[in-house]
N, C-alpha and C positions, 0 to 999 in steps of 0.2 A: 575356417568358422563360418557358416552361414551366418548373411546378415539379414535381416527383416525389412526389407527397403521401406516398405509402407509405414511399419512400426518407429522408424529412423525419421522418417519425413517427417510424420506426427509429431513427434517427440521435442523436434525444432521447429515448430511454430512459437514464432517469441512471444504469440497474446494470449499462449497458454499460462497458466500457472502450475505448477508442481501440488498437488493434494496427497501429504507423507501419510494420511490416516488409509489415501488408495493403496494397495500393492505393488501396483500396477505401478506407480510412479513413483516410489521408495528407492527404488535404485537408481534413479537417473541423480538422486541428490549428493552433492557436494559438499563438506563442510568446509566453510572458508575462513573459519574463525581465526584459525593460527596466522592468516595473511593480516586481516581487517582490523587490528590492535585491541584483540579482547574476544570474549565469549559474550556476546553482544546477549543472545537470546537466552543464555544461562542465566544472565544479570536480570532480565525482566523475569523470569519465573520463580528464580529463588526470592525476588520481592514478595510477589507473591504466597509461595510456597512455604518459604522459610522463616520471612521477616516478619510478614503482618499476615498470617493467614487467616484470623478469622476478625479483621477489620479492613475496612475498603482501603482501595489503593488504586492510584491514577498516575500511568506512567504515558511517555510520550514516544514517539519513536520515528526517527525519520530517515532518508537517505537521498539521492537520484532517484528520480522516478524512473522504474525501469531497471535495478541495481542488483534487484533479488527480495526486496521488503516482505513481498506478499509470501513467497516460498518460504522465508525464514519464520515467518507470523503463522504458517501453515505446521510447520514444525515445534512452535510455540502452544501453538492447539493440542495436537495429539501428544504431547510431552505434557501439557497439564491434565486433559482426561486421564491419564494413563497414572497422575498421583493422584486421582479422584477429585477431580475439580469438571464441575458441567459446564464448558466453554461454547460460547456462541460465538463465533466467527462471522461477517459479512462485508461486504464490498460496500461502500455505502454511494456508491453508482448505482446499485440495485435501484435504489430510493429516493434519490437527489439527486437536482441538476447541479452539477459543482460550479456553474457559473452563476446560482441565484437561489444561497439557503440560510437560513438562520436556526439559532440555538434552539426553538423549538423543533423545528423542523427534523433534527438530529435526535432531540431527545424521543419524537412520535417513531422517527423509525427505530432506534433503538426497542423501544416499546411493542413493536409489531415484530422483530427479529427474536425477540425473548419469548415472547408469545407462540410464535411459530415451533420455536426449539423448545419447548415445557408441552407442547402442544404434541412433536413428534416423541416423545419420553412419555407420553399421559397422565401427562402432572397438569391438572385443572385450576384455577383459579376461578373468583368470584369478585371482580374489581365493580362493584356497584358504581362507585363514584366518577370513576373510570370513563366506565361506560354512558352514564349520563351525561359528564362532557362531552365526548364523542358525537353524542344524541347533538347538544347546544353546535359544535362545531359544520354539522347537516343544516340546522336553519341559516349558518349563518350564508354558508354556500349557494343554499337556495339554486340547487342544482338535482334535476332529476335525475337520480342511479339507484339500479336496480340489485337487489341482496337476496342473495339466494340462500334460504336456511330452510332446512327440513323438509329440502323441496320444493317451495312455497316460494312464491317470486314475489316481494314488495315492492312498493315505489320509494319516492321522495324519503319518505319516513322509515327510520329503522325499527324494525318490532321482533328482530332475535326471542327465540324462547328463550326463558330462564329458570326451564328445569332439565337441567345438565348440559346444557348447551350453550352456555354466556360467553365462556372460553373462545367455542366456535364462532360464533356470530360476532364479538368482537375483533378476531383477527380479519374475518372479512371485511368488516368494519374498514379497519385500518388500511389494510390492504388499497380499498376502494377509494378512500381520503388521498392514500400516497401518491395512487396512478392518476387521481385527477388533478391534482395540486401539482406534480411533476408535469405534468403535458400544458397546463394553461398558466401562464404568470401573473394572469388578471387573477383567477382564482387564488393563486399564491397570495399577491398581494391583500386580496380583499380578509382572506382567515387568518396572515398573520396582523393584520390590525386589530383581528378580536385575541388573537392568541398571546403578542407581545405583553400587555399590560399584565396577562394573568401568570406569564412565565414560571413563578414561583408556586402557584396553585398546582401547573403543569408536574413541575417538580415532586411536589408532595404528594401527589397521587401517583403517581411514578414509581416515588420512592416507596409507601406506605401499602399499596394495592399489588403493584408487583414485584420491583425486586425484593423488596425485605421478605414479602412471602411468598415467593419461590425460592430462596435462600432459604429460609426453616425448611419448604417442602422436603428440596432436595435433601438439607440435610438431614431427614427425618426417613432418607432413602440411603442414607447412608455417604454421600457428595461431601465434601468439602468444604464447598461455595460454589457461587457462581464469577464467570468470568465472561467479558463483553470486549470484544475483541473489532474494533471499527477500522476496517482499512481503508484506502484510496482518499480520507482525507486531504491528502497531501495534494491532491487535483485540483483541490480547491482554488478558482480562479482569482489572480492578483489584480482584480478593479476595485476601482472607488466606490463606497457607498452611498447611498444618498447622505450618510453623516459627516461626510469627506474621508473618513477613513480608508485604507483596504481591507478588503473582504477578509482575506486571513485575519490581521490582527483585531479586526472588529470579533470575528469568532471566538477566537483561541487565545486574544490577551484581554480583551475591554470584556469578554464574556465567560472569559476561562472559570471563573469560581462558578458558575452553576453547573457548567459542564463536568467538574468536579465532583460536586457532590451528590451527584449517583450514587447507589448504598450497593455496590456490588464493587469488585475489580475491572477497572478499566485499563484499558489499551488504546489510546487515539494515533494514527500516523497523522502527522502533522507536516504540511510544507516546509521543506529545507533550509529556504531562505529567513524565516523567521528567527532560525539560531545565530542568524550575524545580523539581525535588526539591534535597535538600540535599547528595543523593551524586553530582550531576550532575559536579564533577569527577571523581568515583571510577569513574561512567560512560565518562567521557571516554578517560580512564588506560585501563580494566582492556577494555572491549571496544573500544573505537574508535583505541586504540595510539597515545592523544597527540593525536587530531584532533579536533577539536571534531565533533558531528553537525552535518549542513545541515538545514537547515529552510525547508519548502516554506509563505511566507508564503499569504495571502488577495491576489487581486486587489484593489486600493485602486477603490471606487468613489467617494470622497472623502479627503481630505488631513485631517491632524489638527487642522484650524480649523472643520471641518464643510464646507468648499468643496468644489464637485465637481473630481473627478480626471480632467481629461478625456480624458489617454490610457491608463487604466482601463479605463474605460468606451467610448473608441473601441476599442480590443480584446473587452471582451465584447460588441458589438453584432458585432463581424465573427464572434465565435465563434457566434453565434445565426445570422446572416446564414449563414454557412459551411455550416451543418446543411441550411440551404435551397438554395442555391444552390452545391453546392461544385465545381464547375467553374468558373466565373467567378471573373474577379480582382477584388481586395476593392473598388477603385473601384465596380464595374459594379453588384455584389452591393448596396450602401449606396443603389441608385437604384431598389432593387425593394423596398423595405423596406414599403410600403402593399400590396404582394403576400403580406405574411407579419401585419402589423399594422395594423389601420384607420387609425393615426396614427406618426409617428416619436415621440412623447410615449410611445406605449403600451411601445413597445420600452424606452425610458429608463428607465420605470417599473419594468420587467421586470429588467433591470440594478440598478438603483437598489435592491430588494428582496431582492436574493439576497445583496449585503452582500461579491459577489466570489468566495461559493461556489460553484463549479462545479458539483456536484452539484444543490445547492440550485435553482440557475436552469433547468438541465436538467428537473428535478423538478415545478418549477411550470409551465413551457410540457411539457412531457409532458401534464400534466392538463388544462391548456387546450385542446389538443389532441385530447382524450378527450370534451370538450363541443361541438366546432364545429370545422368545416375555417379555416384561412385563409380571409380576414385575419382575425387574431385581435382582437376587440374588447378596450373599456378592462372592460367589465362582466364580461366572461368573467375577464380575468386579476385584477382584485379580489377577485373571487368566488374564484379558487384561495390568492391570497396570504390573504385573509381564514380560510380553511382551513388554512395552515399555520402562519398566527401562531396560532390557538387552539390548536392540536395543543401546537403548541411553548412555550406560555403556560402550558397546563394542569399541566406538570411543575415546575416553577420553583416551589419552596417558598419563606419566606418567609427563612429563613435564606441564600437563595440571591438573593433577590434583593435583601438589604442588600450582596450583594458585587457584586451588577451594578453598581448605585449607584455605588459605588467605584470599579469598575473605569470606568466611564461618567465620572466624575468626575477621575480622575488620570489613565487612557488606559495604566494598569500593572497586571501579575498577578505575585502575589509568588510564593513559594516554597508555604505553603500546602498543604494536602490541597485545603481548599474550593475555594480558587483554580483546581485542577487537574482539578476537579472543573466546573467554567465551560467551559473546554477540550473536555473530552473531550466532552461534552454540548451542545455546538456555540451555548451563551449567549454567548459570547466570540469575536471572533476575532481574529488577529493578519495584523500589516503592517508592512512593512517600508518605511521611506525611508531619504534622505540621513543621516538624524540618527540612524537605527537602527531597533530594534521598537520597535513602540505597539498597542495593543489599543484595542477599540471591541466596543460590545455587538452582536448580531446586529441588524438592521434591522428584523426583524419583531418583536424584543421592545419597540424603541424606538417601533410606533407602536400597545403596548397602553395600556390606561386607565391603568393602574397608573403606568407610567414617564409617561407625560406627566404625571400629578399630581403625581409627584417633580420634575418639571421645572419645575412651576408653584411651586410649593414654594421651591426650591433657584435660582430664578433672579433 
C-alpha cells in the first residue's frame, strides 16, 4: 500500500485541530470514549438536543491542554448540526488576549462570531440599540479608525448604511474594536472602564437584539435553535487581577452568573485547575447552572497498578496508523506498521511515552518525521523522546518534584494551588476508570534520573 508521505507529515502536525465536518479530516478521528470513562460528548449533546432543546443551557468542558478537547468539540458541532441546530464554534484566542480579558470582552466576542455566522447563512439582523452602543464605544476609544462600508471609507465615526447593510457594518465595527483592543492593553483598559458598569446593559442588548432574534429567525428556517461553543478559554492565564483574585476564578466564578445568562445554548471550555478549586461547587452552580463540568481525561496507556492498558494502547496505535493510511480499515492498517516504524515495538514505545496525551504523541511523531522518512527507527524515536523529557524536566523545581512524588505514591491530586500547577504544566495527567478518576505522572518525567532515584529509595 502506497503511503502519501506529504499528507502523513501534514496530518501529524500537533498544532492542527481536526475539523470533522471536513471529509479529509474525518478518517483521522478515533473515538476514545470507551477508555475515557464515558461518552462525554454524547452527554453534552443530549443535554442540548434531548433534555432542554427549547431552553438555554450552559455546559462546562475541560481537560488538559492538548488532550483532544478541540477535536471533540468539532465532533459536537458536526453532530449538533446534523440534529438541526445552528452551531457557532470559535476559538477565543481569535478575538481575545488570554492573559488579559474580562466578561465584556467574552460577550463582544460571542456577538461578533454569531453575527459572522448568521451573515454567512444570509440571515440579517437589525440590532439598532446594539449598534448605537458600539458608537459610544468608539467615542470612548477616540482612536482614528477606518471602516469600509459599500466601498466608502469613513474616519473616526461610524457611518454604516442602514439600508439592508446594517448587519454588515455592525460586524465590521465589532471586528475593528476587537482588533484594536486586543493589540493595545491601554485601549482595553480605557474601554473596560466604560463597559464594566454597563455589563448588564450589554447582556440585555446581546440577548434581546441578537441571540433571541437570531434563534427566532433560525427556527423560522427550520432550525431547532442556536448553540455557541467557545473553545480555548481553558488557556486563560492564571494570574492575579487588581482585585486580588486569580483571573480564572474572577471570570468563571465571580462573574459566572452573567456568562450563563446568554439566551442560547452555550458550551464554555474552562481551565482544568478550577475543578480542584475550593470554589468548585460555586463554579458548578453559578456558571454551570448546577450541572457538573465535563472533564476529558487522558487516554490510558496503563492501569493504576502499572500494567498495560491494552484497549487504550490499541486505540492510540490506531490514531497513529490512521494518519498514515486514513482510507484503510482498522485491521488492514495494523498490517502495515512496519511501513511506518521499523518494528511494532517502536510504535508501542511512542504510545507509552505520550501517556495518552494526543498532542504530545503527535509532537514526538512530528519530530521524528523531521529527521527521517518512514519507517521511523527506534534510535530516532528515542532521541525525540529524550529531547521532550529534558525540556520538561528543566521546568520542574524542587517543590514541584516533592508534589510529583506524592502524586506518584497516592495517585491523587488535592485542591491546593501547588497541585493545580502540576496539572497546568502537564507534569501530572488525569485518567478515569470504573473506580473513578486517578492521576499519574507524565511518563517523560518517570524516565528522569531524579524520579528513578526516588523510586529506588522508596521501593
